[in-house]
PyMOL Python script that loads the backbone (N, CA, C, O; Angstrom):
from pymol import cmd

cmd.read_pdbstr("""\
ATOM      1  N   MET A   1     118.807  95.540 102.784  1.00  0.00           N
ATOM      2  CA  MET A   1     119.339  94.980 101.556  1.00  0.00           C
ATOM      3  C   MET A   1     120.512  94.096 101.878  1.00  0.00           C
ATOM      4  O   MET A   1     121.208  94.278 102.877  1.00  0.00           O
ATOM      5  N   LEU A   2     120.712  93.133 101.004  1.00  0.00           N
ATOM      6  CA  LEU A   2     121.762  92.223 101.134  1.00  0.00           C
ATOM      7  C   LEU A   2     123.104  92.779 100.682  1.00  0.00           C
ATOM      8  O   LEU A   2     123.105  93.625  99.788  1.00  0.00           O
ATOM      9  N   ALA A   3     124.196  92.390 101.201  1.00  0.00           N
ATOM     10  CA  ALA A   3     125.419  92.800 100.689  1.00  0.00           C
ATOM     11  C   ALA A   3     125.623  92.215  99.261  1.00  0.00           C
ATOM     12  O   ALA A   3     125.510  91.011  99.028  1.00  0.00           O
ATOM     13  N   THR A   4     125.912  93.087  98.384  1.00  0.00           N
ATOM     14  CA  THR A   4     125.990  92.663  96.941  1.00  0.00           C
ATOM     15  C   THR A   4     127.304  93.391  96.355  1.00  0.00           C
ATOM     16  O   THR A   4     127.842  94.318  96.962  1.00  0.00           O
ATOM     17  N   PRO A   5     127.754  92.914  95.176  1.00  0.00           N
ATOM     18  CA  PRO A   5     128.915  93.635  94.655  1.00  0.00           C
ATOM     19  C   PRO A   5     128.455  94.987  94.202  1.00  0.00           C
ATOM     20  O   PRO A   5     127.244  95.174  94.077  1.00  0.00           O
ATOM     21  N   PRO A   6     129.362  96.008  93.928  1.00  0.00           N
ATOM     22  CA  PRO A   6     129.001  97.344  93.552  1.00  0.00           C
ATOM     23  C   PRO A   6     128.187  97.193  92.302  1.00  0.00           C
ATOM     24  O   PRO A   6     128.355  96.252  91.526  1.00  0.00           O
ATOM     25  N   ASN A   7     127.262  98.183  92.118  1.00  0.00           N
ATOM     26  CA  ASN A   7     126.421  98.420  90.970  1.00  0.00           C
ATOM     27  C   ASN A   7     125.381  97.246  90.812  1.00  0.00           C
ATOM     28  O   ASN A   7     124.775  97.089  89.752  1.00  0.00           O
ATOM     29  N   ARG A   8     125.206  96.469  91.852  1.00  0.00           N
ATOM     30  CA  ARG A   8     124.206  95.483  91.843  1.00  0.00           C
ATOM     31  C   ARG A   8     123.292  95.630  92.987  1.00  0.00           C
ATOM     32  O   ARG A   8     123.763  95.639  94.125  1.00  0.00           O
ATOM     33  N   LEU A   9     121.996  95.749  92.782  1.00  0.00           N
ATOM     34  CA  LEU A   9     120.997  95.922  93.879  1.00  0.00           C
ATOM     35  C   LEU A   9     120.153  94.682  93.998  1.00  0.00           C
ATOM     36  O   LEU A   9     119.899  93.997  93.007  1.00  0.00           O
ATOM     37  N   SER A  10     119.737  94.402  95.145  1.00  0.00           N
ATOM     38  CA  SER A  10     118.862  93.301  95.404  1.00  0.00           C
ATOM     39  C   SER A  10     117.911  93.616  96.625  1.00  0.00           C
ATOM     40  O   SER A  10     118.196  94.408  97.523  1.00  0.00           O
ATOM     41  N   PHE A  11     116.773  92.908  96.539  1.00  0.00           N
ATOM     42  CA  PHE A  11     115.808  93.012  97.700  1.00  0.00           C
ATOM     43  C   PHE A  11     116.010  91.853  98.569  1.00  0.00           C
ATOM     44  O   PHE A  11     116.600  90.841  98.190  1.00  0.00           O
ATOM     45  N   SER A  12     115.488  92.017  99.802  1.00  0.00           N
ATOM     46  CA  SER A  12     115.474  90.853 100.719  1.00  0.00           C
ATOM     47  C   SER A  12     114.221  90.825 101.411  1.00  0.00           C
ATOM     48  O   SER A  12     113.746  91.876 101.840  1.00  0.00           O
ATOM     49  N   GLY A  13     113.567  89.597 101.581  1.00  0.00           N
ATOM     50  CA  GLY A  13     112.374  89.423 102.303  1.00  0.00           C
ATOM     51  C   GLY A  13     111.264  90.400 102.071  1.00  0.00           C
ATOM     52  O   GLY A  13     110.706  90.463 100.976  1.00  0.00           O
ATOM     53  N   HIS A  14     110.924  91.188 103.114  1.00  0.00           N
ATOM     54  CA  HIS A  14     109.748  92.063 103.144  1.00  0.00           C
ATOM     55  C   HIS A  14     109.858  93.308 102.139  1.00  0.00           C
ATOM     56  O   HIS A  14     108.888  94.036 101.930  1.00  0.00           O
ATOM     57  N   GLU A  15     111.068  93.495 101.551  1.00  0.00           N
ATOM     58  CA  GLU A  15     111.211  94.598 100.658  1.00  0.00           C
ATOM     59  C   GLU A  15     111.045  94.223  99.197  1.00  0.00           C
ATOM     60  O   GLU A  15     111.456  94.968  98.308  1.00  0.00           O
ATOM     61  N   SER A  16     110.401  92.990  98.932  1.00  0.00           N
ATOM     62  CA  SER A  16     110.404  92.507  97.542  1.00  0.00           C
ATOM     63  C   SER A  16     109.169  92.969  96.867  1.00  0.00           C
ATOM     64  O   SER A  16     108.408  92.150  96.351  1.00  0.00           O
ATOM     65  N   PHE A  17     108.920  94.309  96.843  1.00  0.00           N
ATOM     66  CA  PHE A  17     107.782  94.827  96.110  1.00  0.00           C
ATOM     67  C   PHE A  17     108.039  94.928  94.615  1.00  0.00           C
ATOM     68  O   PHE A  17     109.107  95.409  94.236  1.00  0.00           O
ATOM     69  N   GLN A  18     107.168  94.525  93.777  1.00  0.00           N
ATOM     70  CA  GLN A  18     107.233  94.717  92.376  1.00  0.00           C
ATOM     71  C   GLN A  18     107.073  96.324  92.180  1.00  0.00           C
ATOM     72  O   GLN A  18     106.596  97.035  93.065  1.00  0.00           O
ATOM     73  N   CYS A  19     107.499  96.792  90.992  1.00  0.00           N
ATOM     74  CA  CYS A  19     107.440  98.207  90.716  1.00  0.00           C
ATOM     75  C   CYS A  19     105.894  98.463  90.359  1.00  0.00           C
ATOM     76  O   CYS A  19     105.311  97.885  89.442  1.00  0.00           O
ATOM     77  N   ARG A  20     105.352  99.352  91.162  1.00  0.00           N
ATOM     78  CA  ARG A  20     103.930  99.612  90.985  1.00  0.00           C
ATOM     79  C   ARG A  20     103.734 100.872  90.025  1.00  0.00           C
ATOM     80  O   ARG A  20     104.631 101.674  89.769  1.00  0.00           O
ATOM     81  N   ASN A  21     102.459 100.928  89.542  1.00  0.00           N
ATOM     82  CA  ASN A  21     102.067 102.016  88.662  1.00  0.00           C
ATOM     83  C   ASN A  21     102.311 103.371  89.418  1.00  0.00           C
ATOM     84  O   ASN A  21     101.926 103.553  90.574  1.00  0.00           O
ATOM     85  N   LEU A  22     102.947 104.260  88.709  1.00  0.00           N
ATOM     86  CA  LEU A  22     103.247 105.641  89.139  1.00  0.00           C
ATOM     87  C   LEU A  22     104.372 105.804  90.213  1.00  0.00           C
ATOM     88  O   LEU A  22     104.647 106.920  90.654  1.00  0.00           O
ATOM     89  N   TRP A  23     105.002 104.701  90.617  1.00  0.00           N
ATOM     90  CA  TRP A  23     106.064 104.806  91.574  1.00  0.00           C
ATOM     91  C   TRP A  23     107.257 105.689  91.044  1.00  0.00           C
ATOM     92  O   TRP A  23     107.817 106.564  91.704  1.00  0.00           O
ATOM     93  N   LEU A  24     107.544 105.344  89.813  1.00  0.00           N
ATOM     94  CA  LEU A  24     108.708 106.066  89.223  1.00  0.00           C
ATOM     95  C   LEU A  24     108.479 107.560  89.079  1.00  0.00           C
ATOM     96  O   LEU A  24     109.409 108.342  89.281  1.00  0.00           O
ATOM     97  N   LYS A  25     107.272 107.976  88.736  1.00  0.00           N
ATOM     98  CA  LYS A  25     106.946 109.368  88.661  1.00  0.00           C
ATOM     99  C   LYS A  25     106.885 109.988  89.987  1.00  0.00           C
ATOM    100  O   LYS A  25     107.317 111.128  90.156  1.00  0.00           O
ATOM    101  N   LYS A  26     106.336 109.248  91.007  1.00  0.00           N
ATOM    102  CA  LYS A  26     106.288 109.742  92.319  1.00  0.00           C
ATOM    103  C   LYS A  26     107.721 109.865  92.886  1.00  0.00           C
ATOM    104  O   LYS A  26     108.041 110.862  93.533  1.00  0.00           O
ATOM    105  N   GLY A  27     108.565 108.875  92.650  1.00  0.00           N
ATOM    106  CA  GLY A  27     109.948 108.998  93.093  1.00  0.00           C
ATOM    107  C   GLY A  27     110.696 110.168  92.385  1.00  0.00           C
ATOM    108  O   GLY A  27     111.475 110.888  93.010  1.00  0.00           O
ATOM    109  N   TYR A  28     110.438 110.328  91.093  1.00  0.00           N
ATOM    110  CA  TYR A  28     111.027 111.379  90.386  1.00  0.00           C
ATOM    111  C   TYR A  28     110.648 112.821  90.985  1.00  0.00           C
ATOM    112  O   TYR A  28     111.488 113.677  91.262  1.00  0.00           O
ATOM    113  N   ASP A  29     109.341 112.955  91.136  1.00  0.00           N
ATOM    114  CA  ASP A  29     108.877 114.275  91.695  1.00  0.00           C
ATOM    115  C   ASP A  29     109.498 114.558  93.096  1.00  0.00           C
ATOM    116  O   ASP A  29     109.939 115.666  93.401  1.00  0.00           O
ATOM    117  N   PHE A  30     109.502 113.493  93.914  1.00  0.00           N
ATOM    118  CA  PHE A  30     110.103 113.562  95.219  1.00  0.00           C
ATOM    119  C   PHE A  30     111.585 113.965  95.219  1.00  0.00           C
ATOM    120  O   PHE A  30     112.016 114.893  95.903  1.00  0.00           O
ATOM    121  N   ALA A  31     112.328 113.211  94.415  1.00  0.00           N
ATOM    122  CA  ALA A  31     113.791 113.481  94.287  1.00  0.00           C
ATOM    123  C   ALA A  31     114.067 114.834  93.614  1.00  0.00           C
ATOM    124  O   ALA A  31     115.043 115.519  93.919  1.00  0.00           O
ATOM    125  N   LYS A  32     113.155 115.194  92.675  1.00  0.00           N
ATOM    126  CA  LYS A  32     113.349 116.522  91.933  1.00  0.00           C
ATOM    127  C   LYS A  32     113.230 117.723  92.866  1.00  0.00           C
ATOM    128  O   LYS A  32     113.782 118.797  92.627  1.00  0.00           O
ATOM    129  N   ALA A  33     112.447 117.473  93.989  1.00  0.00           N
ATOM    130  CA  ALA A  33     112.246 118.505  94.920  1.00  0.00           C
ATOM    131  C   ALA A  33     113.334 118.535  96.036  1.00  0.00           C
ATOM    132  O   ALA A  33     113.140 119.028  97.147  1.00  0.00           O
ATOM    133  N   ASN A  34     114.474 117.971  95.637  1.00  0.00           N
ATOM    134  CA  ASN A  34     115.649 117.817  96.498  1.00  0.00           C
ATOM    135  C   ASN A  34     115.377 117.180  97.827  1.00  0.00           C
ATOM    136  O   ASN A  34     115.899 117.582  98.867  1.00  0.00           O
ATOM    137  N   ARG A  35     114.542 116.170  97.760  1.00  0.00           N
ATOM    138  CA  ARG A  35     114.189 115.423  98.922  1.00  0.00           C
ATOM    139  C   ARG A  35     115.066 114.112  98.859  1.00  0.00           C
ATOM    140  O   ARG A  35     115.553 113.734  97.793  1.00  0.00           O
ATOM    141  N   SER A  36     115.244 113.439 100.039  1.00  0.00           N
ATOM    142  CA  SER A  36     115.926 112.194 100.104  1.00  0.00           C
ATOM    143  C   SER A  36     114.989 111.130 100.621  1.00  0.00           C
ATOM    144  O   SER A  36     114.141 111.338 101.489  1.00  0.00           O
ATOM    145  N   PHE A  37     115.211 109.937 100.005  1.00  0.00           N
ATOM    146  CA  PHE A  37     114.377 108.786 100.401  1.00  0.00           C
ATOM    147  C   PHE A  37     114.663 108.433 101.869  1.00  0.00           C
ATOM    148  O   PHE A  37     113.863 107.707 102.459  1.00  0.00           O
ATOM    149  N   THR A  38     115.746 108.896 102.489  1.00  0.00           N
ATOM    150  CA  THR A  38     116.031 108.610 103.783  1.00  0.00           C
ATOM    151  C   THR A  38     115.513 109.687 104.803  1.00  0.00           C
ATOM    152  O   THR A  38     115.706 109.517 106.007  1.00  0.00           O
ATOM    153  N   ASP A  39     114.910 110.705 104.364  1.00  0.00           N
ATOM    154  CA  ASP A  39     114.228 111.737 105.236  1.00  0.00           C
ATOM    155  C   ASP A  39     113.312 111.040 106.164  1.00  0.00           C
ATOM    156  O   ASP A  39     112.735 110.011 105.811  1.00  0.00           O
ATOM    157  N   GLU A  40     113.157 111.561 107.336  1.00  0.00           N
ATOM    158  CA  GLU A  40     112.190 110.999 108.320  1.00  0.00           C
ATOM    159  C   GLU A  40     110.767 111.068 107.836  1.00  0.00           C
ATOM    160  O   GLU A  40     109.977 110.157 108.087  1.00  0.00           O
ATOM    161  N   ASP A  41     110.423 112.148 107.136  1.00  0.00           N
ATOM    162  CA  ASP A  41     109.111 112.332 106.591  1.00  0.00           C
ATOM    163  C   ASP A  41     108.851 111.757 105.210  1.00  0.00           C
ATOM    164  O   ASP A  41     107.798 112.068 104.653  1.00  0.00           O
ATOM    165  N   ALA A  42     109.697 110.959 104.615  1.00  0.00           N
ATOM    166  CA  ALA A  42     109.566 110.479 103.301  1.00  0.00           C
ATOM    167  C   ALA A  42     108.284 109.597 103.198  1.00  0.00           C
ATOM    168  O   ALA A  42     107.614 109.539 102.167  1.00  0.00           O
ATOM    169  N   VAL A  43     107.990 108.915 104.343  1.00  0.00           N
ATOM    170  CA  VAL A  43     106.739 107.967 104.312  1.00  0.00           C
ATOM    171  C   VAL A  43     105.607 108.850 104.181  1.00  0.00           C
ATOM    172  O   VAL A  43     104.731 108.488 103.395  1.00  0.00           O
ATOM    173  N   VAL A  44     105.443 110.024 104.849  1.00  0.00           N
ATOM    174  CA  VAL A  44     104.336 110.879 104.774  1.00  0.00           C
ATOM    175  C   VAL A  44     104.274 111.538 103.401  1.00  0.00           C
ATOM    176  O   VAL A  44     103.219 111.544 102.767  1.00  0.00           O
ATOM    177  N   GLU A  45     105.354 112.075 102.952  1.00  0.00           N
ATOM    178  CA  GLU A  45     105.420 112.812 101.675  1.00  0.00           C
ATOM    179  C   GLU A  45     105.067 111.931 100.508  1.00  0.00           C
ATOM    180  O   GLU A  45     104.356 112.353  99.596  1.00  0.00           O
ATOM    181  N   LEU A  46     105.540 110.756 100.527  1.00  0.00           N
ATOM    182  CA  LEU A  46     105.328 109.756  99.382  1.00  0.00           C
ATOM    183  C   LEU A  46     103.979 109.107  99.589  1.00  0.00           C
ATOM    184  O   LEU A  46     103.435 108.601  98.608  1.00  0.00           O
ATOM    185  N   GLY A  47     103.400 109.074 100.740  1.00  0.00           N
ATOM    186  CA  GLY A  47     102.088 108.439 100.972  1.00  0.00           C
ATOM    187  C   GLY A  47     102.113 106.898 100.960  1.00  0.00           C
ATOM    188  O   GLY A  47     101.087 106.257 100.731  1.00  0.00           O
ATOM    189  N   VAL A  48     103.255 106.336 101.202  1.00  0.00           N
ATOM    190  CA  VAL A  48     103.438 104.856 101.230  1.00  0.00           C
ATOM    191  C   VAL A  48     104.185 104.426 102.577  1.00  0.00           C
ATOM    192  O   VAL A  48     104.673 105.280 103.319  1.00  0.00           O
ATOM    193  N   GLY A  49     104.245 103.135 102.838  1.00  0.00           N
ATOM    194  CA  GLY A  49     104.926 102.652 103.950  1.00  0.00           C
ATOM    195  C   GLY A  49     106.477 102.740 103.793  1.00  0.00           C
ATOM    196  O   GLY A  49     107.041 102.946 102.718  1.00  0.00           O
ATOM    197  N   LYS A  50     107.098 102.559 104.994  1.00  0.00           N
ATOM    198  CA  LYS A  50     108.658 102.648 104.958  1.00  0.00           C
ATOM    199  C   LYS A  50     109.275 101.673 104.097  1.00  0.00           C
ATOM    200  O   LYS A  50     110.278 102.028 103.478  1.00  0.00           O
ATOM    201  N   ASN A  51     108.810 100.423 103.948  1.00  0.00           N
ATOM    202  CA  ASN A  51     109.409  99.498 103.056  1.00  0.00           C
ATOM    203  C   ASN A  51     109.126  99.901 101.568  1.00  0.00           C
ATOM    204  O   ASN A  51     109.945  99.644 100.686  1.00  0.00           O
ATOM    205  N   MET A  52     108.026 100.494 101.335  1.00  0.00           N
ATOM    206  CA  MET A  52     107.741 100.954  99.904  1.00  0.00           C
ATOM    207  C   MET A  52     108.541 102.175  99.584  1.00  0.00           C
ATOM    208  O   MET A  52     108.838 102.356  98.403  1.00  0.00           O
ATOM    209  N   VAL A  53     108.927 103.037 100.491  1.00  0.00           N
ATOM    210  CA  VAL A  53     109.853 104.115 100.245  1.00  0.00           C
ATOM    211  C   VAL A  53     111.171 103.463  99.769  1.00  0.00           C
ATOM    212  O   VAL A  53     111.732 103.897  98.763  1.00  0.00           O
ATOM    213  N   ASN A  54     111.666 102.440 100.469  1.00  0.00           N
ATOM    214  CA  ASN A  54     112.832 101.735 100.043  1.00  0.00           C
ATOM    215  C   ASN A  54     112.704 101.121  98.668  1.00  0.00           C
ATOM    216  O   ASN A  54     113.658 101.130  97.890  1.00  0.00           O
ATOM    217  N   ALA A  55     111.487 100.565  98.349  1.00  0.00           N
ATOM    218  CA  ALA A  55     111.228  99.972  97.125  1.00  0.00           C
ATOM    219  C   ALA A  55     111.252 101.003  95.972  1.00  0.00           C
ATOM    220  O   ALA A  55     111.848 100.760  94.923  1.00  0.00           O
ATOM    221  N   ILE A  56     110.623 102.100  96.182  1.00  0.00           N
ATOM    222  CA  ILE A  56     110.678 103.222  95.186  1.00  0.00           C
ATOM    223  C   ILE A  56     112.131 103.616  94.845  1.00  0.00           C
ATOM    224  O   ILE A  56     112.546 103.775  93.697  1.00  0.00           O
ATOM    225  N   ARG A  57     112.857 103.756  95.975  1.00  0.00           N
ATOM    226  CA  ARG A  57     114.296 104.165  95.758  1.00  0.00           C
ATOM    227  C   ARG A  57     115.031 103.104  94.974  1.00  0.00           C
ATOM    228  O   ARG A  57     115.865 103.443  94.135  1.00  0.00           O
ATOM    229  N   PHE A  58     114.752 101.800  95.217  1.00  0.00           N
ATOM    230  CA  PHE A  58     115.402 100.679  94.555  1.00  0.00           C
ATOM    231  C   PHE A  58     115.096 100.769  93.062  1.00  0.00           C
ATOM    232  O   PHE A  58     115.997 100.729  92.224  1.00  0.00           O
ATOM    233  N   TRP A  59     113.779 100.894  92.739  1.00  0.00           N
ATOM    234  CA  TRP A  59     113.265 100.850  91.392  1.00  0.00           C
ATOM    235  C   TRP A  59     113.746 102.087  90.587  1.00  0.00           C
ATOM    236  O   TRP A  59     113.975 101.984  89.382  1.00  0.00           O
ATOM    237  N   MET A  60     113.894 103.225  91.240  1.00  0.00           N
ATOM    238  CA  MET A  60     114.501 104.362  90.558  1.00  0.00           C
ATOM    239  C   MET A  60     115.921 104.092  90.144  1.00  0.00           C
ATOM    240  O   MET A  60     116.325 104.469  89.044  1.00  0.00           O
ATOM    241  N   LYS A  61     116.690 103.450  90.995  1.00  0.00           N
ATOM    242  CA  LYS A  61     118.096 103.040  90.714  1.00  0.00           C
ATOM    243  C   LYS A  61     118.084 101.895  89.634  1.00  0.00           C
ATOM    244  O   LYS A  61     118.864 101.903  88.682  1.00  0.00           O
ATOM    245  N   ALA A  62     117.193 100.958  89.836  1.00  0.00           N
ATOM    246  CA  ALA A  62     117.188  99.827  88.919  1.00  0.00           C
ATOM    247  C   ALA A  62     116.901 100.158  87.553  1.00  0.00           C
ATOM    248  O   ALA A  62     117.431  99.522  86.642  1.00  0.00           O
ATOM    249  N   PHE A  63     116.039 101.178  87.319  1.00  0.00           N
ATOM    250  CA  PHE A  63     115.664 101.633  86.029  1.00  0.00           C
ATOM    251  C   PHE A  63     116.576 102.655  85.445  1.00  0.00           C
ATOM    252  O   PHE A  63     116.382 103.158  84.339  1.00  0.00           O
ATOM    253  N   GLY A  64     117.674 102.975  86.298  1.00  0.00           N
ATOM    254  CA  GLY A  64     118.742 103.914  85.795  1.00  0.00           C
ATOM    255  C   GLY A  64     118.192 105.276  85.713  1.00  0.00           C
ATOM    256  O   GLY A  64     118.476 105.991  84.753  1.00  0.00           O
ATOM    257  N   LEU A  65     117.370 105.704  86.724  1.00  0.00           N
ATOM    258  CA  LEU A  65     116.824 107.105  86.688  1.00  0.00           C
ATOM    259  C   LEU A  65     117.422 108.035  87.690  1.00  0.00           C
ATOM    260  O   LEU A  65     116.966 109.163  87.875  1.00  0.00           O
ATOM    261  N   THR A  66     118.486 107.533  88.360  1.00  0.00           N
ATOM    262  CA  THR A  66     119.116 108.412  89.379  1.00  0.00           C
ATOM    263  C   THR A  66     120.596 108.521  88.957  1.00  0.00           C
ATOM    264  O   THR A  66     121.145 107.714  88.207  1.00  0.00           O
ATOM    265  N   LYS A  67     121.192 109.606  89.516  1.00  0.00           N
ATOM    266  CA  LYS A  67     122.701 109.743  89.350  1.00  0.00           C
ATOM    267  C   LYS A  67     123.404 108.639  90.162  1.00  0.00           C
ATOM    268  O   LYS A  67     122.903 108.205  91.199  1.00  0.00           O
ATOM    269  N   ASP A  68     124.505 108.219  89.701  1.00  0.00           N
ATOM    270  CA  ASP A  68     125.242 107.153  90.369  1.00  0.00           C
ATOM    271  C   ASP A  68     125.537 107.337  91.796  1.00  0.00           C
ATOM    272  O   ASP A  68     125.458 106.372  92.556  1.00  0.00           O
ATOM    273  N   ASP A  69     125.892 108.574  92.242  1.00  0.00           N
ATOM    274  CA  ASP A  69     126.335 108.931  93.539  1.00  0.00           C
ATOM    275  C   ASP A  69     125.212 109.429  94.459  1.00  0.00           C
ATOM    276  O   ASP A  69     125.437 109.761  95.623  1.00  0.00           O
ATOM    277  N   SER A  70     124.056 109.466  93.924  1.00  0.00           N
ATOM    278  CA  SER A  70     122.902 110.081  94.835  1.00  0.00           C
ATOM    279  C   SER A  70     121.539 109.547  94.409  1.00  0.00           C
ATOM    280  O   SER A  70     121.388 108.658  93.572  1.00  0.00           O
ATOM    281  N   ASP A  71     120.562 110.172  95.064  1.00  0.00           N
ATOM    282  CA  ASP A  71     119.133 109.746  94.669  1.00  0.00           C
ATOM    283  C   ASP A  71     118.611 110.799  93.692  1.00  0.00           C
ATOM    284  O   ASP A  71     117.453 110.734  93.279  1.00  0.00           O
ATOM    285  N   ALA A  72     119.456 111.776  93.314  1.00  0.00           N
ATOM    286  CA  ALA A  72     118.982 112.788  92.428  1.00  0.00           C
ATOM    287  C   ALA A  72     118.584 112.268  91.015  1.00  0.00           C
ATOM    288  O   ALA A  72     119.268 111.389  90.488  1.00  0.00           O
ATOM    289  N   PRO A  73     117.548 112.764  90.420  1.00  0.00           N
ATOM    290  CA  PRO A  73     117.204 112.317  89.017  1.00  0.00           C
ATOM    291  C   PRO A  73     118.287 112.639  88.055  1.00  0.00           C
ATOM    292  O   PRO A  73     118.930 113.683  88.161  1.00  0.00           O
ATOM    293  N   ASN A  74     118.511 111.746  87.094  1.00  0.00           N
ATOM    294  CA  ASN A  74     119.432 112.014  86.049  1.00  0.00           C
ATOM    295  C   ASN A  74     118.750 112.583  84.814  1.00  0.00           C
ATOM    296  O   ASN A  74     117.546 112.837  84.833  1.00  0.00           O
ATOM    297  N   GLU A  75     119.528 112.790  83.712  1.00  0.00           N
ATOM    298  CA  GLU A  75     118.965 113.305  82.546  1.00  0.00           C
ATOM    299  C   GLU A  75     117.814 112.464  81.915  1.00  0.00           C
ATOM    300  O   GLU A  75     116.831 113.007  81.411  1.00  0.00           O
ATOM    301  N   LEU A  76     117.984 111.114  81.967  1.00  0.00           N
ATOM    302  CA  LEU A  76     117.002 110.274  81.441  1.00  0.00           C
ATOM    303  C   LEU A  76     115.633 110.490  82.163  1.00  0.00           C
ATOM    304  O   LEU A  76     114.586 110.609  81.527  1.00  0.00           O
ATOM    305  N   ALA A  77     115.697 110.535  83.527  1.00  0.00           N
ATOM    306  CA  ALA A  77     114.521 110.760  84.365  1.00  0.00           C
ATOM    307  C   ALA A  77     113.863 112.062  83.911  1.00  0.00           C
ATOM    308  O   ALA A  77     112.650 112.102  83.704  1.00  0.00           O
ATOM    309  N   ASP A  78     114.616 113.077  83.761  1.00  0.00           N
ATOM    310  CA  ASP A  78     114.116 114.434  83.287  1.00  0.00           C
ATOM    311  C   ASP A  78     113.404 114.336  81.953  1.00  0.00           C
ATOM    312  O   ASP A  78     112.321 114.892  81.770  1.00  0.00           O
ATOM    313  N   LYS A  79     114.019 113.625  81.026  1.00  0.00           N
ATOM    314  CA  LYS A  79     113.410 113.499  79.713  1.00  0.00           C
ATOM    315  C   LYS A  79     112.148 112.665  79.807  1.00  0.00           C
ATOM    316  O   LYS A  79     111.251 112.906  78.999  1.00  0.00           O
ATOM    317  N   LEU A  80     111.992 111.744  80.679  1.00  0.00           N
ATOM    318  CA  LEU A  80     110.835 110.981  80.835  1.00  0.00           C
ATOM    319  C   LEU A  80     109.647 111.679  81.581  1.00  0.00           C
ATOM    320  O   LEU A  80     108.510 111.665  81.109  1.00  0.00           O
ATOM    321  N   PHE A  81     109.950 112.274  82.732  1.00  0.00           N
ATOM    322  CA  PHE A  81     108.960 112.632  83.673  1.00  0.00           C
ATOM    323  C   PHE A  81     108.827 114.152  83.914  1.00  0.00           C
ATOM    324  O   PHE A  81     108.008 114.554  84.740  1.00  0.00           O
ATOM    325  N   ASN A  82     109.596 115.001  83.229  1.00  0.00           N
ATOM    326  CA  ASN A  82     109.455 116.414  83.473  1.00  0.00           C
ATOM    327  C   ASN A  82     108.032 116.882  83.124  1.00  0.00           C
ATOM    328  O   ASN A  82     107.497 116.545  82.068  1.00  0.00           O
ATOM    329  N   ASP A  83     107.433 117.668  84.037  1.00  0.00           N
ATOM    330  CA  ASP A  83     106.065 118.093  83.775  1.00  0.00           C
ATOM    331  C   ASP A  83     105.903 118.989  82.629  1.00  0.00           C
ATOM    332  O   ASP A  83     104.815 119.017  82.055  1.00  0.00           O
ATOM    333  N   ASN A  84     106.864 119.715  82.243  1.00  0.00           N
ATOM    334  CA  ASN A  84     106.819 120.653  81.111  1.00  0.00           C
ATOM    335  C   ASN A  84     107.109 120.092  79.738  1.00  0.00           C
ATOM    336  O   ASN A  84     106.382 120.348  78.778  1.00  0.00           O
ATOM    337  N   ASN A  85     108.146 119.345  79.660  1.00  0.00           N
ATOM    338  CA  ASN A  85     108.533 118.750  78.358  1.00  0.00           C
ATOM    339  C   ASN A  85     108.924 117.354  78.371  1.00  0.00           C
ATOM    340  O   ASN A  85     109.613 116.901  77.457  1.00  0.00           O
ATOM    341  N   GLY A  86     108.488 116.560  79.451  1.00  0.00           N
ATOM    342  CA  GLY A  86     108.876 115.157  79.508  1.00  0.00           C
ATOM    343  C   GLY A  86     108.097 114.344  78.512  1.00  0.00           C
ATOM    344  O   GLY A  86     107.042 114.768  78.039  1.00  0.00           O
ATOM    345  N   TRP A  87     108.619 113.159  78.185  1.00  0.00           N
ATOM    346  CA  TRP A  87     107.990 112.207  77.224  1.00  0.00           C
ATOM    347  C   TRP A  87     106.736 111.654  77.863  1.00  0.00           C
ATOM    348  O   TRP A  87     105.773 111.350  77.159  1.00  0.00           O
ATOM    349  N   ASP A  88     106.722 111.516  79.164  1.00  0.00           N
ATOM    350  CA  ASP A  88     105.582 110.867  79.801  1.00  0.00           C
ATOM    351  C   ASP A  88     105.308 111.555  81.173  1.00  0.00           C
ATOM    352  O   ASP A  88     105.462 110.932  82.223  1.00  0.00           O
ATOM    353  N   PRO A  89     104.894 112.867  81.141  1.00  0.00           N
ATOM    354  CA  PRO A  89     104.727 113.622  82.365  1.00  0.00           C
ATOM    355  C   PRO A  89     103.608 113.112  83.179  1.00  0.00           C
ATOM    356  O   PRO A  89     103.333 113.646  84.254  1.00  0.00           O
TER     357      PRO A  89
END
""", "prot")
cmd.dss("prot")
cmd.show_as("cartoon", "prot")
cmd.util.cbc("prot")
cmd.orient("prot")
């Protein structure tokens, strides 16, 4: 990623993936399981390439679905994607 001012995210070169169908739900489920996008096995667990793991993390932050200081899902993410009572499980 490029150096940017705080609270501003950007892609560079090979990381410029558009947000794909189900990435936000996949990222939510992964983060909800107390997993980190920087884990060595994140590629295997998410079933995507390394650059796509970075892209999922980026889009989770860009859509405001993670807490400011971590990759953990925030209240909005829970309201959207929770399997039991989410708006779009």
